[in-house]
N, C-alpha and C positions, 0 to 999 in steps of 0.2 A: 731263371728260365725265361728266355725271351718269348713274347707272345704277340700275336697280331690278330685283330678281329676284322673279318671281311664283311662287306655289305651283305653278301649272301648269308653268312652266319648270323648276322644281326637280324635280318628279316625272318629267317627260320626260327630264331629264338623268340622274336615277337609273336609269331603265329603259333608256336608250339608249346611254349613253356611258361611264359610269364603273364600274358595278357589274354583278354577274350579271344576266342578262336578266330573270329572275323575282325579285321581291322581295315580302316580306310587308308588309301595311299597318303592322305594328308596327315593322319596320325603317325604313320610309319616315318614319313619324311620329317615331320616336326620334331620327333624325338631323335631320329638319326642325325639330323643336321646339328642338333645340340651336342652330339657326341663326335662331331667333326667329319661326318660323311656328307658328300654332296647329294643333292636331290637326284641328279642324273644317275649317280651310281646306285642309289636305292631303287629307282624306277627300273634300271637295267636289270638289277638283281631280281626284282619281281617278275619282269618279263621272262627271264631265263628260267626261273623256277616254274612258271606256268608252262613254258615250252617243254620242260623236263617232267611235267606231270607231278611235280612235288606240291605245287600250290594251284589254286584255281581262282579265276576272277568271277565273283558272284554277281557282278553288275554294279554300276554306279561307282566305279573306282574302289570297290571293296574286295578283299582277298581273304582266303582261308586255305588251310591245308587240304590237299586232295587225299583220297584214300591211301595212296602210297606214302604221302606225307604224314598221315595219321599213324601209319606203322612206324615211321621214323620217330614221331613224337612219343609213342609208347616205348620205343627202345631207349630214348633219352631218359625217360622217367623211371626206368627200372632200377636206377642206382639206389633208390630209397629202400628197396626190398630185396637187395641182392642176396642177403642171407637166406631168404625164403626159397630161393631157387634150387638149393642143393638138398641132397639126402645122403645117408651113409653109403659109402662106396663098397661094392661087392668085389671089386677087382676087374669088372668087365669094362669094355670099351664101346664106343660108338664110332663107326667109320663112315666116311663119305668117299665113294669111288667116283672120280670125275675124269678118268682117262678118255672117255668117249665124247666129252663135250668139245665143240669146235673152239679153236683158239683164234679164229680170224676176227671175231667181234670183240675188240679190246674192251669196249665199254661194258658189255655183258660179262666178260671175264672178270673185270674189276669188281662189279657188283657181286658176282658169284663168290669170289675169294673174300670180299669184305664180309659177306653174310657168314661165312664159316669162321672168320676171325672174331666176329661179334659174339659167336657162341663158343669161343675158346678152342676151336679146332686148329691143329698145326699139321703140316705136311710131313708124314713119316717117310714116304718115298713117292716118286712121281706117280700121280694118279690116286693116291690114298692119303686122306686126312683123318686124324684121330683126335678123340678127347675121351677122358674117363666118363663112364656111364653113371655119373653121380648127380645128374640133374633130375628134378622131380618129374619133368615132362617125359612121357613115354617116347619111344622112337617115332611113332606116328605123329605125335604132337610136335616134337622137335623138327621133324621133316616139314610140317606145315609152317612152323615159324621161320625156318630157313628159307622156304619158298617165298614167304612174304617179304623177307629181307633181301631177296635177289638171287637165291640159289638157282643154278641152271636146271631146267626141267629134266635134262638127261642124266643128272647126277643121281646116284643111288645112295640112300641113307640107310644103314643097317646096324644091327647090334653085333658085336664081336666078342667071342669068348676064347679062352685058352690060347692066347698069344704065346709063342715059344719064348724061351728065356732071352734070347738076343733081341727079338722084336720088343719085348716088354721093357728091357733095359734102355733101348733106344727111345721108346715112346715116353718113358718117364723123364727123359732129359730134353724133351722138346721145348720146354718153357724155361725162360731165364728167371728163375725164382729170386735169386739174389738181387738182380736189377729191379724187379718189380717191388720187392720189399723196401729197397733203398729209396725208390721213387715215392712210395707211399709215405714214408717217414718224412722226406723232404717236403712233400706237398702239405702234410699236416702242419709242419713248422711254418710254411708260407701262409696258410690260412690263419693261424693264430697271430702271426705278425701283422697281417693285413687287417684282421678284425680289430686289433688294438688301436689302429690309427684311422679307421674309416670315418668315424664321427668327427675327426679333426680336419678332414679334407674338405675342399669345396665340393658341393653337391654333385656337380657334373663329373669331377674327378673320381669321387667315391663310387658313383654309379658305374662309370666305365671300368674301374678297377675290379669291382665286385663281379661284374658281368664276365670280364675276360678271364679272371682267375677262376671264378666259379665254373665257367664252361670247360676250362682246361682240366680241373679236378674231376668234374662229372665225366668227361671223356675218358680219363684214366680209369675211373671206377667202372664205367660201363664196358671197357675193354678188358677188365679182369676176366680171366678164363673160368673163374669159379671152380677151382681145383679142389679135390678132397684134401682134408687135413693131412693125410698120409704123404701128400706131395708138396703141400704149401701151407705153412702156419697162417691162420687167418687173423691174428691179433692186429697186425699193422693195418690191414684193410678195414677191419671193424672199427678201429680207432679213427681212421680217416673218414669213414662214413659218419661217425658220430660228430666229429668236428665240422664236417661239411654241412650236416643237417643244421647245426647251430648257426654256422656262417650264413647259410641260405635264408634262414629266418630273419637275420639282421639285414641281409642284402635286399630282401623283399620290401622291408620297411623303407630303405633308402630309395628303392625304385618307385615305390608308390609316391613318395614326395617328389621325385624327379619327374614322373609322369604328370603329376598335377601342375608342376611348374612349366612344362614344355609342350604337353600335348595340346594341339589346337582345339578350340571349341567348334563343334559342328552345328 
C-alpha cells in the first residue's frame, strides 16, 4: 500500500499524539528536517493550521492545538478503546437528516460529511444518513460529538425505529464488510512484517516507517463504523487493534531515541 506523509500530517502528529502538547517551531523543524521535510514546508504547514484554527501560536514561536484541534486529537486517540464504544444492538437506527443544509459552502459540506463518516454513518438516500443504534452514546451525546467534529447545525440527528423491510435490507448493505475485513487482515500482516525489521533499520528510516504505517493503520481503525456483530464480525478488527497496540509501544521507543538524536536544545 503506497503511503505519503505530508508536512501538515507530520505537524498535527507532533502536536496531538506523540509529544508534549506545546512545541517550538525549532523542535518541529529539527525533527521534520531529519525526516526529509524542508523547514519552509513545515513553517507553511504551521501557518495554515493556525489560519484554519486547528493550531494556535502561544507566543515566542511555540504552538499547540486549538480547541478544534483538541477534538481532532481525541478522535485520533479513540482507536485504543474502540471496543468500548459499542453496546448490544436492538435493531434500531440513528438517522441524520441533512436535506435542508446549504450545498454552496463546499468546505463546510466536507466537514459535515466527514463528521458523519467518522461516526459510521452512510447515506441511505438523498438527505438521509443512517447507522445502527449500537453506540453507547445517547442520541443527544452523539449529536454533540458530531457537532464538535463538524456536523452542520441545520442537520437533524434522531433515533429511528421500525424501518420497513426494503429500507432495512438496503440499510444493512451500506457498508462494504468484505473489503473492510480484507483490509484489516492485510494491515495486520504489514504491521507484523514491519515490526520484525524495525530494529535492523537505520534510526531515521525506522522512525519514518513506524510513523507512516502507524498513522495509516490508526486512520483505518478510527474510520471503522463500529457495526454490531450481527452485521460485521469483529475478530479481524480486534486482532488488528491488538497488533497495533504492540507495534505502537515499539514505535514509541524508536521515536524517543529519534527525538533525543535530532531535537534541538533550547
